[in-house]
C-alpha positions, 0 to 999 in steps of 0.5 A, a space after each residue: 117849503 112853508 114848514 122849512 121857512 117856519 122852522 128857520 123863522 123860529 130858529 132865528 127868533 131864538 138865535 138857534 143855529 140849525 146844522 146844515 145836515 139837519 136842514 138837508 134831511 128835513 128839507 131835501 130841496 135847496 133853499 137859496 140864502 136870499 130866501 132865508 134873509 127875506 123872512 126877517 125883513 120888515 114889511 110895509 103896511 097901509 096907513 093905519 086908521 085911527 079908532 072910532 070914538 063915541 060918547 058914553 055916559 057912565 054912572 059910577 060910585 064916588 068913593 072916599 079917596 081920603 079913606 083909601 089913602 089913609 089905609 094905604 099909608 097905614 100899610 106903607 103901600 104894601 099888600 096885606 097878603 104878600 107884603 109887596 108894593 109896586 115901585 113907581 118913580 115918585 112913590 109906592 103903589 097898592 090898591 084897596 079892595 072892598 070886602 063887601 063890594 060897593 056896587 051891584 046888589 052888594 051895596 057895601 059901605 065905603 069905610 075902612 072896616 070894609 077895606 084891605 090894602 092889596 097889590 094889583 094881583 091879589 086885587 084881581 084874584 079877589 075881584 074874580 072870586 079866586 081867593 077869600 079871607 076866612 072870617 075867624 082865622 084870617 087864612 087866605 083861601 084859594 078857590 080850590 080851598 087850599 090855604 095860601 097864607 094869612 092876612 096881615 092886619 095891624 092893630 090900628 086897622 079895625 077890620 070888621 068881621 061883618 064884612 069878612 063874613 059877607 065876602 066869605 059867604 056871599 061873594 066867595 060862596 063858602 
């Protein structure tokens, strides 16, 4: 009985009509129409409980937002890897990645020479060490050493080879 109801629920979810002959072969016992309509009804739940809150003290790095805004503007809020930007109602959006991270043991500097403009997807790939930039060719390497493309760098962006090498060797481990 449960298998039949699961099949019907899946069929209804994807707007699939199940032939009556198929129903009869799979489930020889008779199911009333009332049972079929009952699986698509909303259920009542108890009153929800608000999540608990706690006070938290955070020690974070204060970044120079003027520099990140300058870099984003230089690239017209587009990713230096894929050329895409996030379209928001009042503006475009991209993020900035630091090749030598600012925190932890890396102790990178918050300077434009250490920054690239990226979309959120590529930023996440950098943060999880799934991609890196070859310091001399600017090829984008994936974790399996497959080349995905090349970093676009405007002449005005003085990207430092020191930070590129640091990311490639210390962060990405190549």
